[in-house]
Structures are given as C-alpha cells and as structure tokens.
TIMAR-477787 format. One record per residue: z, x, y of N, C-alpha, C in turn. Coordinates in steps of 0.02 Angstrom, whole numbers, plus 32768, in hexadecimal, padded with zeros to 4 digits. Example, Ala and Ser with C-alpha at 12.3 -4.5 7.8 and 13.67 -1.06 7.14 Angstrom:
! residues 2
818682947EE4818682677F1F818682947F5B
816282827F90816582AC7FCB818A82858002
END
This chain:
! residues 458
314ED7668A7E3176D7958A6D31ACD7948A82
31E8D7A98A6A3219D7A78AA63254D7DB8A7A
328AD7E78AB232B8D8168A8C32EAD8198A6F
3317D8378A3C3366D8368A393384D8568A41
33AED8618A5233ECD8948A5E3406D8AA8A33
340CD9058A253434D90789D33451D96989E6
346ED96889BF349CD9A589BC3477D9EE89A3
3471DA2189C83446DA4389B33474DA90898F
3477DAA0896C3498DAE38943347ADB108921
3493DB2B89213462DB8089003474DBA788BE
3450DBAF88AD3468DBB4886C344DDBE08863
3467DC2E882A3453DC838830341ADC9487FE
33FFDC5587EA33B4DC5187BB337BDC7687D7
3357DCB687C8333FDCC787CB32FCDC9987D7
32EADC9787A1329CDC6A87A032A6DC3F87E3
3251DC2587DC324CDBEE881C324ADB9887FF
32A9DB7D87F732B9DB4187CE32D9DB2D880E
32DBDAEF881832F3DAAE8844331EDA718805
3364DA8087FC3381DA4C87CD3389DA028815
337FD9E287DA3384D99A87F033C6D97A87FD
33E9D9478808340BD90F87F033F6D8C887D7
33FBD8B4879E33DDD869879033C9D84787CD
33FFD82B87E333F4D804881233B7D813884F
33B9D84B8873339BD86E888F3344D88A8852
3358D8A5881B32FDD893880432E1D857880F
3308D81087FB32F6D7E0881432BED7B3883C
3307D7D0887D3309D7C388AE32A8D7DB88D7
32B6D82488B73272D83C88DC322ED81F88A8
322DD81188983201D7EC883331F1D83F8816
3205D86288173216D8A987F33215D89B879A
322DD858878D3250D8818731320AD87E871B
321FD89E86DD31E5D8B086C331C0D8FD86E5
31BAD8FF872531A0D945872C31B1D9868721
317BD9B687143185DA0086FA318CDA338734
3153DA198755314CDA54879C3158DA1787D8
3168DA3B87F73155DA0D88503145DA4E8888
310BDA4588C33117DA7488E73149DA5A8923
3193DA83892231B7DA8B89693198DAB389B0
31B4DA7989E93195DA8E8A1D31D6DA938A4E
31E1DACF8A583204DACA8AA33209DAE48AD7
31F3DAB88B1431C3DAD68B4D3180DAD88B44
316ADB0B8B573129DB2D8B523119DB528B0D
3136DB5E8AEF3157DB728A96313FDB418A6E
3125DB658A1E3130DB2F89DA3126DB4C899D
3152DB658976315ADB6789483141DB468907
311FDB6388B1312DDB22888F3161DB388862
3187DB15883A31C0DB06882C31D4DAD887EE
31F7DAF987BC31F1DAE08770324DDAA58791
3236DA7087813257DA3F8773328DDA318741
32CBDA42876D3314DA278722332FDA09872A
3353D9C187053381D986871E33B4D9AE870A
33E5D998873B3433D9AA87193469D969872C
348AD97786FD34B7D92086F834E8D90E8739
34E8D8FA8776350DD905879534F9D8C487BD
353BD8A787E33532D86C87F43537D875885A
3505D83F885A34E9D85288A634B3D87588B4
349AD89189063457D8B189063473D8F08904
345BD92088D4345AD97788E93403D99B88D5
3413D9DF890733DAD9E588D833FFDA4588CD
33FADA5F888C33F8DA97889A33B6DADF8892
33D5DAFC88D03365DB3188DF3397DB7A88B5
336EDB7F888F336DDBE38868335FDBF888AC
337BDC3A88883385DC6388C83334DC7788C8
32FEDC72889732C9DC8A888B3280DC4188C9
32AEDC1588D7328ADBE3890132B0DBE8894F
32E8DBEA89483305DBFB898132E7DC3D89B5
32E0DC79898B32CFDCA689B03288DCA789B2
3265DC7B89A03217DC7C89953207DC5789DB
322BDC2589FD3226DBF28A2C3248DBF08A5E
329CDC288A5932BADC488A7E32E2DC038A89
32FBDBE48A7E3319DB978A853382DBC78A8E
337BDBA88ACD33CDDBF78AF03410DBD58AD1
3419DB928AAC3455DB758AB63464DB438A87
3491DB3A8A7434A0DB088A3334C2DACE8A6D
34CDDAA38A4F34D3DA5C8A8634B2DA1C8A5F
34D8D9DD8A923490D9AD8AA23464D9B58AC2
3430D9988AA433F3D98A8AC233C9D94D8AB6
3375D94E8AC43361D9288AAD333CD9368A64
3328D9148A4C32DAD9198A2332B6D8E08A0E
326FD9078A08323AD8B28A0231FCD8BF89E7
31ECD89789B331A3D8B68994317AD8A889AC
315FD8C489C4310AD8C28A1530F7D8C789D7
30CDD8B589B03088D8A28983308BD8F1894F
3042D8DB8943302ED91689163053D94A88FF
3074D92C88D430A9D94588A930F7D98088DD
30E1D96D89253107D9858948314FD982896A
316ED9AF896631C4D988896231CED9B089A2
31DBD9AA8A0531F7D9BB8A2F3241D9C48A3E
3269D9FE8A46329FD9D68A4C32A4DA0E8A95
32CCD9E98AD132DFD9E98B2132E9D9B08B2B
32D9D9B78B6B32B1D9C28B9F32CED9FA8BBF
329DDA4D8BC432C1DA7F8BE5328FDA6A8C2C
32F7DA748C5032CEDA648C9F32D5DAA68CBE
32A9DAAA8CE632A7DAE58D1832CBDACF8D63
3302DAD98D773311DAE58DC132F2DB138DDF
32D0DB238E133299DB558E3232D5DB4D8E77
32E8DBA58E813318DBB28EB2331CDBFA8ED1
332CDBF18F05332BDC478F27335BDC678F26
335EDCB28F12338EDCD98EFB3399DCF08F13
3363DD158F4D336BDD228F9A338BDD3C8FB3
33B8DD238F9D33F5DD178FEF343EDD468FE0
346ADD488FF1349ADD3A8FFB34CFDD338FA6
34DEDD548F8B34E4DD328F4C3507DD698F38
3526DD548EE63544DD7C8EA93540DD558E7B
356BDD8E8E423573DD6B8DFC3583DD1C8DE6
35A6DD178E3A35B7DCC88E1C35A3DC948E3B
357EDCA98E833554DC8B8EAE34F6DCB48EAD
34E4DC9D8E5C3489DCD78E833463DC888E9F
348ADC658EB8343BDC348EF53477DC278F0F
34ABDC5E8F3A34C3DC658F6B34EEDC1C8F9C
34E4DBEB8FBF34FEDBA58FE834EADB958FB8
34A5DB8D8F7B3485DB5A8F6134A9DB488F16
34D4DB7A8F0E34EBDB9B8EBB3509DB598EAF
353DDB3A8ED43555DAF88EC73528DAC08EAA
3505DAAF8EDA34E5DA6F8ED634B4DA808E98
34A4DACB8E7F345CDAC18E41348EDAB58DFB
34E3DAC58E173509DAD18DD63515DA918DD6
351EDA578DF63512DA188DF734E1D9E88DDB
34A5DA038DDC3471D9F88DB9347CDA018D70
3480DA398D63348DDA5D8D1534B2DA398CF0
34F0DA318D0E3522D9EB8CE93515D9BC8CCE
34EED98A8D0234DCD95E8D1234AED9468CD6
348CD9898CC33452D97C8C94345BD9B08C54
3485D9B78C4234A6D9D78C0434A5D9B88BCC
34B5D97B8BBB34ABD95E8B7E3472D93B8B80
343FD9398BC733FDD91B8BAA33BFD9638BAC
33BCD9948BB633A4D9DB8B9333B0DA1E8BB0
338DDA4A8BAB3398DA808BBB3397DA798C05
33CBDA9B8C2F33BDDA858C7933CEDAE38C81
33A2DAF58CBD339ADB3D8CCE3385DB298D08
3399DB738D353382DB808D81335CDBBF8D70
3325DBDC8D9C32FFDC1E8DB932F6DC0D8DF3
32DEDC738E0532C4DC728E393275DC758E24
3241DC748E693205DC8F8E5631E3DCE48E12
3224DD0A8E323219DD4E8E1C3226DD428DDF
325DDD148DB7325FDD0E8D703238DCFC8D39
31EBDCE98D6E31C0DCC48D3931A5DD0D8D0E
3198DD238CC6315ADD4D8CBC310EDD158CA9
30D4DD2B8CB930A8DCFB8CC43089DD1A8C74
308BDD7D8C713073DD7C8C423086DD658BF6
30C6DD528BF030D5DD448BB730E8DCF08BC2
30E4DCBE8BF330F8DC8B8BFF3144DC748BEC
3178DC948C0B31B2DC8F8C0831D1DCAC8C55
3213DC8C8C573242DC798C803285DC9B8C69
32A4DCE48CA332D6DCEB8C9A330ADCCC8CBD
3327DC878C9E3354DC5F8CBD33ACDC6B8CBD
33B5DC4B8CF333FEDC438D01342EDBE18CD5
345EDC0A8CA43466DBDC8C9634BCDBE08C94
34E1DB9B8C79351DDB928C883532DB8B8C3F
356BDBC28C4435A2DBB38C0935C6DB678C14
35FCDB728BF2363DDB348BE4365DDB3C8C13
3666DB678C3936A2DB898C6F3688DB788CBC
3644DB868CAD3638DB6E8CD43615DBBB8D1B
3606DBFB8CD535E4DC3D8CEE359CDC2C8CDA
3585DC5D8CF03532DC5D8CE5352EDCA08CBB
34EBDC8C8C9D34D8DCC38C7E3497DCC28C68
345BDCF08C55342ADCEC8C453400DCFA8C06
33BEDCCF8C0833BADCBF8BD13356DCBF8BDD
333DDCDF8BC232F3DCD98BC032D2DCA08B9A
32A1DC6F8BB3328ADC178B7F324CDC368B9D
3230DBDE8B6A31F1DBD68B8C31E8DBC58BC6
31A0DBCD8BD7318ADBAF8C3D3198DB478C19
31C5DB398C4231EDDADB8C3C31C0DAC18C2D
31DEDA898C3D31B7DA338C1131A7DA3B8C75
31E9DA448C9C31CDDA1F8CE33204DA598D24
31CEDA508D4431F6DA848D8C3211DA438DB5
324DDA528DD73266DA3F8E013271DA598E34
3246DA618E62324BDA958EAC328FDA938EEB
32BBDAAD8EE732D4DAB98F1832EDDAEB8F36
32A1DB108F3E32A4DB538F5F32BFDB308FAF
32EFDB608FCF331DDB518FF6330ADB4E904A
32BEDB75904E32C5DB7B90843264DB729095
325CDB5C90CD3203DB4F90E031E2DBA990DC
31FCDBD490F631F2DC0590E731CDDC1B909F
3207DC0D908731F8DC29904831B7DC139028
31ABDBC29015317CDBB1901E3142DBD19034
3137DBD6906730FCDBE6909030E7DC0C906C
3108DC45904F30DBDC89903930B8DC7D8FEC
3096DCBC90073043DCB78FD33064DCA68F94
309FDCD78F7630AFDCC08F3F30D0DC8E8F13
30F7DC578F4730FBDC348F3730B9DC168F33
3096DBE58F323054DBCF8F5B3038DBDC8F15
3030DC258EEF3017DC418EAE3039DC118E7E
3077DC258E8830AADC0E8E5A3090DBBD8E43
309ADB938E6C3088DB598E743057DB408E60
3036DB538E542FE2DB3B8E492FC8DB678DE7
2FEBDB8A8DEB2FEADBAD8D9F301DDB838D74
3067DB5D8D8F3082DB138D613053DAD48D68
3033DADD8D923002DAA98DA62FBEDAAF8D60
2FA0DAEB8D782F6EDB0A8D432F90DADC8CE3
2FCDDB008CEE2FD2DB078CAD3013DAAD8CA1
2FE9DA828CC83027DA4D8CB13049DA478CAB
3070DA668CC230B7DA4D8CCA30DEDA308D01
30EFD9F58D0B3108D9EE8D34313FD9EF8D82
3122DA028DA73130DA1A8DD23157D9D78E07
3180D9DA8E2C318ED9A98E5431BCD9C28E93
319DD9A78ED631BDD9B28F1B31B2D9F08F1B
3167D9D68F2F3137DA278F3F313ADA518F73
3145DA318FA13164DA5B8FF43197DA309018
31A4DA53904D31CCDA3E908F319DDA1A90BD
318ED9D790C9315AD9BA9102317ED9BA914A
312ED9C5915D3157D9D791B9313BD98C91D9
3177D99A91F1316AD9499216312BD9219219
3103D94C924830BAD93292433090D9219207
3091D94091D5307CD948919C307FD9099191
30AFD8C0917430DED897916F30AED85A91A8
30ADD85F91DB308AD84091F93033D83B91E5
301ED87791F52FD4D86691C22FBAD8589182
2FFDD873916D2FE6D84B911F2FEAD7F99111
301BD7D1913B301FD791915B2FEFD7789185
2FBCD79791B42FB2D78991D92F6CD74F91CA
2F57D749918F2F1FD72A91972F37D6ED9147
2F82D6DB91342FB2D6BB910F2FC3D66D914D
2F9AD63F91392FCFD60D91632FF7D5FA9155
302BD5F99107305BD5E8910C3096D609911C
307AD657912330A8D66A913B30B8D679917C
3072D68F9199306FD66F920B3097D65A91FB
30B3D60D91E430CFD5DB92033130D5FE9218
3144D62E91F9317BD64B920B3172D67D921F
3144D6AB92443152D6DB92593148D6DF9299
314AD6FF92D33165D6FA9328311DD71F9339
310DD710937C30BFD733937C30D5D77E939E
30B6D7BB937530CAD7E993693081D8209370
3078D85F93A5304DD89B93B33064D8C193A0
3036D8F093763055D93A93613030D96093A5
3051D9A893BB3035D9E493EC302ED99B9412
3040D97094493030D9409475301AD97794B0
2FF2D96694D02FDAD9719529300ED9469559
301AD96F95A23051D94A95C23040D90795C4
2FE7D91295D92FD7D8C195D92FF3D89B95A0
3003D88D956E2FEDD86F95293058D85E953A
307AD89B954830A6D865955130C0D85E958B
3096D86D95BE30ACD849960C308ED80995D9
306DD7F095D53048D79995C5308AD7849596
3087D79B956E30D3D78795363100D7759543
3123D79295933151D787959E3148D75C95D4
3114D74F95E93123D71796213118D6D795E7
30E1D6D695B530DBD6A795793137D699954E
315BD6C895323186D6A9951731CDD6C2953A
31DCD6C29580320FD6F59591322DD737957C
323ED73E95383254D779952D3238D78094EC
3236D7D894E53213D7E094A13249D82F9489
3241D8349449325CD86C9442320AD8A0941F
322CD8F5943D31EED9139427321AD95993FE
31FFD94C93B63224D96993883204D9AE938C
3214D9DA935D31D4DA20933B31E3D9FC92F9
3185DA1992EE316DDA0392A531B0DA0C9279
31B4DA4A927C31CCDA78924F3216DA679257
3235DA619262327EDA68928D329EDA379242
32E9DA2A923B3333DA1D92143358DA13924B
3396D9DB923833D3D9F2924533D3D9DC928D
339ED9C3929F33A8D99E92DF33A6D9DC932E
3395DA14930F3375DA4D933C3324DA55936F
3340DA5693AD32F5DA4793B432DFDA0593D4
3303D9E393CF32F3D99293DB330AD995943C
32E2D971944D32E2D965949332DAD906948B
330DD8E094B13305D8A594CD32E5D8939518
32B7D88D95193285D86B9556327FD82A9572
3297D81E95A232B3D7E095C13298D7E09624
3258D797960F325BD78096583272D7529666
3296D75896B332AAD71D96D93269D7189717
3252D6D79726321BD6F397553239D706979C
3276D6D997A332A4D6F797DD32CDD72C97F3
32DED75997AA3316D77997AD3306D7A39798
32BED7C2976C3299D7F99770328CD80B9703
3278D8349724328CD85796BE32CCD87896B5
32D9D87396633314D895965A32F9D8C9960C
3320D8E795F53320D91395C43364D93995A8
3373D909956D33B4D915954933A1D9459506
33DAD96A950B33ADD9A594D03406D9C494B1
33F9D9DE947F3453DA08947D343DDA52947B
345BDA83949A3457DAC794B234AFDAE09492
3495DB17947534E6DB13944B350EDAFC9423
3544DADB94413578DABA942F3574DA6F943C
3557DA6D948E3560DA5494C4351CDA2594BD
351DD9C994D534E8D9AF94EA34CFD9A79541
3491D9C4954A3476D9C195963452D97D95A0
3462D96A95D53434D93595F9341AD93F9648
33C7D94E964533BDD9769676338ED93896B7
33A4D92E96EE336ED8F797123343D928972D
32FAD906973032CAD9129761329BD8EE9788
327CD8E597B3328BD8C897E53224D89C97D8
320BD8E197C431C4D8DA97AF31BFD8F19765
3193D8D5973E3183D8FA9719315DD922971A
313BD94F972F3126D99897483157D9BB9732
318ED9A5974E31DAD9E9974431EDD9E396FC
31EDD9A596CB3211D986969431EED9CE966F
3198D9C096873169D9E2966D3171DA2C9655
3174DA3B96A13191DA97969E31BDDAB0966F
31F7DA7796823235DA9296423220DAA1960B
31EEDA5B95D43208DA78959631BBDAC19583
3195DAB795CC315FDAE295CD3191DB3E95CD
31B3DB4195E331DADB7B95F131FFDB7495BE
3226DB4B95A03254DB5D954B3223DB56951C
31DCDB57951231B3DB5894F43166DB6894D7
316DDB7495203111DB85953330D8DB5C9530
3099DB61955F3085DB39957B305ADAFA9546
3069DB16950C3037DAD194D73082DAD094C0
3079DA8F949D30C0DA70948830ACDA719420
307CDA8C941A303BDA9893D2308EDA6F93A7
30A0DA9C939930D5DAAA9368312CDA4F9378
3100DA38939A3130D9E993B1311AD9B993A5
3133D98E93943125D93593853142D8FE93B8
3118D8E893E03134D8BE93F23133D87693EE
3168D84693E33178D81293C6319ED7D893F6
3186D7AE93E93198D75A93F931EED75793F8
321BD74E943D325ED73794223250D7099413
329FD6E993F432A6D6B593D432DAD69993E0
32FBD63F93FC3332D63194273350D62193EF
3391D65293CD33A6D65A939433E9D6339385
3401D61393553440D5EA935C3471D625936A
34BBD61E939534DAD62E939F3527D61B9387
3542D654937B35A4D64B937135C0D67293A7
35E2D64F93FF3610D67E940335E0D694943D
35B0D6709459356ED687947B3544D6D3945E
354FD6E19428351AD727940834FAD6EE93D4
34B0D71A93D83484D6E393953496D722934D
3478D6EA933C3487D70C92F63445D6FD92CA
3427D72C929E33FED740925C340DD756921C
33E8D72E91F1340FD72F91B833E4D7819180
3407D785914E33CED7C4912733DAD7A090D1
339DD78890C83388D76390943372D7AA905D
33ACD7A9901F3383D7E28FFB3370D7CC8FC3
333CD7DC8FA83311D7BD8F8532F8D7DD8F36
32E7D7CA8F1032EED7DC8ECD32BFD7B68E9E
3287D7DA8E783274D7D08E3D3282D7A98E09
3298D77B8DE832B6D76C8DAD32A4D7798D83
32ACD77A8D293295D7768CFC324ED7518CD7
3242D7218D153208D6F28D0731D6D7108D2E
31DDD75D8D5B31C0D7548DA831AAD7428DD9
31DBD7128DC131E8D6E88E283221D7028E55
3215D6E68E803232D6FA8EC23294D6D48ECF
32B9D6F78EE632EFD6DB8ECC3324D6FA8F14
334DD6D98F38336CD6E08F833388D6E28F40
33C1D7208F4A33EAD7488F293426D73F8F49
3433D75A8F88344BD7538FB33453D7549000
3486D748900D3469D72390513496D73D908E
3492D76190C534C5D76F910334C8D75B913E
34FED73C916434DFD73091973503D76891D4
34C4D777920D34F2D7B8922D34EFD7959274
3535D7A892923539D77992CF3525D7D892FF
3507D7CA932A34F7D7EE93693540D7FA9399
354CD849938F3595D84E93BB3580D8489409
35B1D83B941B359CD82594763577D86694A6
353CD84B94B63513D87994DF34DBD8A294B2
34EBD87F945D34C7D8CF945E3477D8AE9442
3451D8D394413406D8BB941E3403D89D93EB
3424D8BA93B83410D89693843440D8899349
3453D879930D349AD86192FA34BCD88892BA
348CD8D392D134AAD8FD928334EED8F39299
3517D91592653572D92C92683589D94F9286
3549D9869283354DD9D292B43561D9CB9301
353CD9969307352FD97F93713555D9419370
3582D94F934B35B9D90D935A35B4D8CC9345
3586D8C492FF3576D89192F0359CD88192C0
35BED838929F35DED81D927535BBD8029244
35D2D81291FD35C3D7F191CA35DBD7AE91A0
35C2D76F919735E2D731919535B9D718913B
35C9D6E7911735C3D6CD91033566D69F911D
352FD69690EF3507D66191153534D60B912C
3575D60B910C357DD5B290E4359CD5B49132
35DDD5E391273605D5E4917635CFD5EE91AE
358ED61891B73581D60C91F83557D5D99206
3535D5C491C53504D58691E53543D53E91EF
3571D55591BF3595D51491D335CBD4F8921A
35B1D54C922D35CDD551927F359FD52692AC
355ED53292923521D53A92CD3515D4E392C4
34F7D4CF926E34DDD4AA926A350FD46C9241
3548D46E92363588D44E92263567D41991E2
3576D3E291F33571D3B991BD350AD3B39189
34E0D3DA91C0349AD3D7919C34A4D444919F
34D5D44E918534CBD4AC918234AFD49E912C
34BED48F911E349DD47C90BF3459D47890AE
344AD45690E833EDD42C90DF33D3D48690DF
33F4D495913233D9D4C2915133E1D51C912D
33F6D52F91013404D54990D133C7D54D9094
33B0D50F909533A5D4F490563357D5119077
3346D50190AE32FCD50490CB3310D53690DB
333ED56A90ED3329D5B791013314D5D090A6
3331D5CC907F3320D5ED902E32CDD5CD9020
32D3D5B7901F327AD57B90313257D5BE9047
3260D5BB90783221D5ED90B53235D635909F
326ED6479082326FD6A590673258D6A0901F
3251D66D8FF23211D6658FB431CDD66B8FE5
31B4D6468FEE318BD62C901D315CD6799043
3196D68190643176D6D490933178D7119055
31B5D708901531A1D7578FEA3177D73F8FC7
315AD7018FA43114D6FA8F8030C0D7178FC1
30D8D706900430B2D71A902B30AAD7599028
30CED78D903F30BBD7C9903B30ADD7F98FF5
30C1D7CC8FB330B7D7F18F8E307BD7D68F71
304FD7B78F933017D7858F942FE1D7A28FA8
2FF3D7BE8FE42FDFD80190112FD7D84B900C
300BD85D8FEB3016D8908FE23004D8CD8F9D
2FE3D8F38F9E2FBDD9138F5D2FDCD9348F27
3016D93E8F363040D95D8EF9307CD92C8EF0
309BD9418EAC30DDD9148E91311BD90D8EBF
3133D8CF8EC23176D8D88EDC3198D8BB8EAD
31E8D8E18EB43216D8AA8E983246D88E8EBD
3254D8A78F0E3285D8998F30326DD8948F73
3289D8798F9F3283D86C8FE232CCD85B8FF8
32D0D884904132F6D85E907F32D8D83890BC
32EFD80D90C632C7D7EB90E732FBD7D49116
32E6D7E0916D330DD7CE91A532FFD78F91C4
332FD75991B93317D71091D33338D70191FD
332BD6E1923B3338D6B2926A3322D6799263
3370D652927B335CD60B92823369D5FC92BC
3348D5D192F13341D5BA93293371D574932F
3377D55D935E33A8D528937E338FD4D2936B
334AD4D19357331BD496932B3327D4B092EC
334DD4D992BF334ED4E59276331ED51C925E
32DBD51F92883292D53E926232B9D5A19268
3280D58492233290D5D7920F3252D6069215
3276D656922C3250D67F92393270D6BB9237
322FD6E99204322AD71791E7320FD7659221
324ED7749229324ED7AF92693232D8039231
3251D8109200323AD85591F33234D831918D
320FD8719158320AD871912E321DD8B49123
3264D8D290DF3261D90390BA324ED90E9082
3225D93F90683220D93490263246D969900E
328ED98A902332BAD9B2901232E2D999901D
3325D9579026334CD924904D3391D9649041
33C4D97B907633FFD98E90773425D9459058
3463D9729045347CD942902234C1D92F9053
34BDD927907A3501D93790A73540D8F190AC
34F7D8BA90A53517D87790C33546D85F906B
3541D892902F3560D8888FFA35A0D8AE9008
35B2D8C1903835E3D8E09044362ED8949052
3608D8849071361CD831907D364BD823903E
368AD819903936B8D807900536B2D7BC8FE2
368AD78B901D3660D73D8FE83616D7628FCB
360BD7838FEC35CFD7A48FC835D4D7D98F9C
35FDD7CD8F763607D8158F4E35FAD8188F12
35DED7D48F1535D3D7B38EB03583D79D8EB6
3563D7988EF53523D7AF8EEF3501D7F28EEF
353FD8098F14351DD86C8F0D351FD8738EBE
354AD8508E7E3545D86C8E5134F9D83E8E2D
34F5D7F08E4134CFD7CD8E20347ED8008E41
3468D8248E6C345ED8468E8F3431D8638E54
3469D8908E56344BD8D78E203434D8B28DD6
3451D8758DC0344BD8618D8D33F6D8428D71
33DBD83F8DC73395D8088DB93371D86B8DC1
338CD8848DE2335AD8C28DC9333AD8D58D73
3375D8D38D753381D8F48D26336CD8B18CE4
3378D85D8D28333BD83D8CEC32F1D8488D03
32E3D85A8D2732A3D86B8D553279D8A08D2D
329ED8DD8D153292D9148CF93275D8E88CAB
32A1D8D68C8B3298D8B38C573249D88A8C4C
3239D8698C8731FED83E8C7B31DBD8768C87
31D4D89E8CBB31A0D8D88CB13177D8E48C84
31BDD9038C5E31B4D92A8C2C31B3D90E8BD6
31AFD8B38BE931A2D89B8BBF31D0D8848B9F
3203D8938BA5325AD8988B703276D8608B6A
3257D83F8BA93271D7E58BB63275D7B88B89
32BFD7958B7432C1D7668B5132EFD7838B2B
32F2D73A8AF0333BD7578AC73380D7648AF2
33AAD76E8AB933E6D76C8AC533F0D7968B0A
3411D7648B373432D7A88B863466D7CD8B83
END
C-alpha cells in the first residue's frame, strides 16, 4: 500500500462526487468504480466517482464532499487506496503546542511560532499540516480547531477531523504534567491515533530505563538518583570528579562539578548568574553543608554522575549533541551533530555559559587527527544503539531524541543525557543549517510512516 502525490481542487458541485484524472484513476486502481469511501483524518464519506480528462494526478472534491469531511484547502497532498474500496487523502498531521504564552495573531505560539511554521512549510506538499493547542480539541464532535498557514505565511483557523498523527511539541514540563494533558494523550491513544514524543524525560528516568540493558550500560557513566552524602563521598573517592545535576533541569542550570584531590581537598564548580564559581573545601562535610544550605538536606531531585575525562581543545572539554530522528522506515538516524566546547572555567558546554559550537569534523580533527572519521563513525553507531535501547525500554512512542554524548581520550563513547524534545540550537551553526532542514524533513517522513502514507513519490 503506497501513496502518490496529487493536486486537490474544489468544485462547486453540491452532490457528493469526486472527480479523478485518468492517470490518478489508473494509479489508484479505481477505473470502473462507481463509488468509493473517501477518508480524511478520522472522517469518512461515500462519494460517487467520475473520471475527468486531464494529464497528471488531479482530484476534484465537490462542495458536498469537502464540507462533509472538512477538507481545509486545495493544493498538493497524498492519496492512497487503503483497500475495501476506501481512498484516503492526507495525511492530516497535528502539531501539539501551547498557546497560553505571550502571543498575537502573528505569533499564536509565542517564540515557538517560527519553528512551528518551519515544520508546516516542510510538509505542505506531502499532507495537511496544522498546529493546535490542547483547548482546540472538541472530543464530543471529534474535531480540532487548527491553525493553518496561507501562501503568504499568515495564520488562519479551520475546523478539521481528528488527525492521523500527533507530533507533541508542548514546550514545558509544567504543561505536560497537568491532568488535562494526561487525559488528552490517553484519548488520542484510545482512538489509535499515533502520538509521538510523549513527554519530557527526567535525567533519572533514562538511567532507570536502561538499568538492565547491557548494550546501553556499556556507554553510561555510573549514576545514582537522590544520592546520600555517603554515596557522593564514595563516588568521589572512586572517580575523583562527579557531576551533580537536577533531574528536571535544562540548559545546564543548577549543575555542579565536584572534584576530590587527596592532598588539596574538595572543589565545587557551578554557575551563578552570569559568572562561573569555584569553591574549595578542606573536608567533605564542609562541601555537603554548602550543598544542603542551597538545596535542603535531601538531594532527592538530583542525580550524581561519574565524571569522564573528555577530549579537549585548548584545555576545554568537548561534548557532542546528537539530534536523532526516526525515518520513514522507522529506523533511528543521527541527523545533526554539533560539537560543543566548554567555556573557560565553565561546568557545562552550553553556549550561554561561554561555550562555543563547532562541527564534529573540525572538533574531532583537532583531537584525533587522522583517526577522527573512525571515531565519528563509532559515535554514530553508538548513538543509534542507545536510541534503540531507550525506545526498547520506554512505554510510549518516540520519534526524536537529543543525546548528549562524550568521547574520552581513548575514543570511548559515553551518553550523559537523553532529551525527548531536543532543542535546535546546534542548527544555528552556519555549517549545520542543511542538517536543520533535514531534521524537519525527517519529522515529516516519520509522520508519513506513522499514518501509513509512506511510499510512492516524494
């Protein structure tokens, strides 16, 4: 079952009739058919079939048909014969976002609006792409009041059926933990509507997921959630340095680098405002008193992680963001890779903390020389293995991951974090913009796969 691209037109005919050009009739194996069931999203209508003499793939929908199943606009989409005398047009893809933020008619999704526009534009010749917020769904009527883009890039609203696929881009952990969102997700699942990127990960969740996966454990630093003082002390003596991270943190906020020198004492490095702070403690108890004063006696919302001696440029450690996507064959692909060099004295490689972004080829060329291509290939293989392991152990559907990968001086690959809704900052690098465009294409490709529209012409 494969789809083909066709150009949809509207006719003023009031009856429920669809007109197909002869090449399209032939391709869909509908020659001689009198009626078909035409499906759009979750709506179906029975319509009479009429041939029309025209070259190319053209489909004309009468007013009676398009109003019945709420087809929002003309233009290029996909169409397939899904069997049992049923023809499906689409796919109808909904991008779930939150409109409860500073917005206007021009930016209905606040500072996320530009990204939402990019996705819709990337997919507009392959289906009906729209954005919506949780309050736009009418479960009684099984419709969504969606945001569509016109040819000038402006927004307009249309009511459409429940979509074939939902791509979750809710922007905040807070929004996702509400009872309303939990109910929304479960309802889509009950309707058997594929919903991917279920929710943000907490750092501790990923390590629990992979705790019994031997393939993945090989690439994971030793990590403990909600560590006791005794555990932190034991790990410091074992590894000499650790990272202490908030389980729900992002952008490097709240991270400490803890170091133990047998002859010099204990050190804590962290970010305060726009400055890097380095504190020295003569004994371990003094270090813990500082941490407890800042975060309470329990560190239950923190995870402590083995430090790894990463490759460096100019004395500053490097790590790598691997932006992973599912493709049209449901396989994981490393689509974009950014190398991040830590700022001098910074505990993380985030650009806001003084870090700098570069291509992996340049960074590994500086650190591994002639062996850099082999190291990069090894890291790509590990990124696929780790993505497969996360998916294998995760109870919900995934389509996109951001892996924070480290490479040590021996060329071994380590995964520090996995993000279910990765940011896109690496694609701002001039040499990574084509990967940014490819990332959008993979989102569309995976939506086509999930909606069963994959195949046929591109």
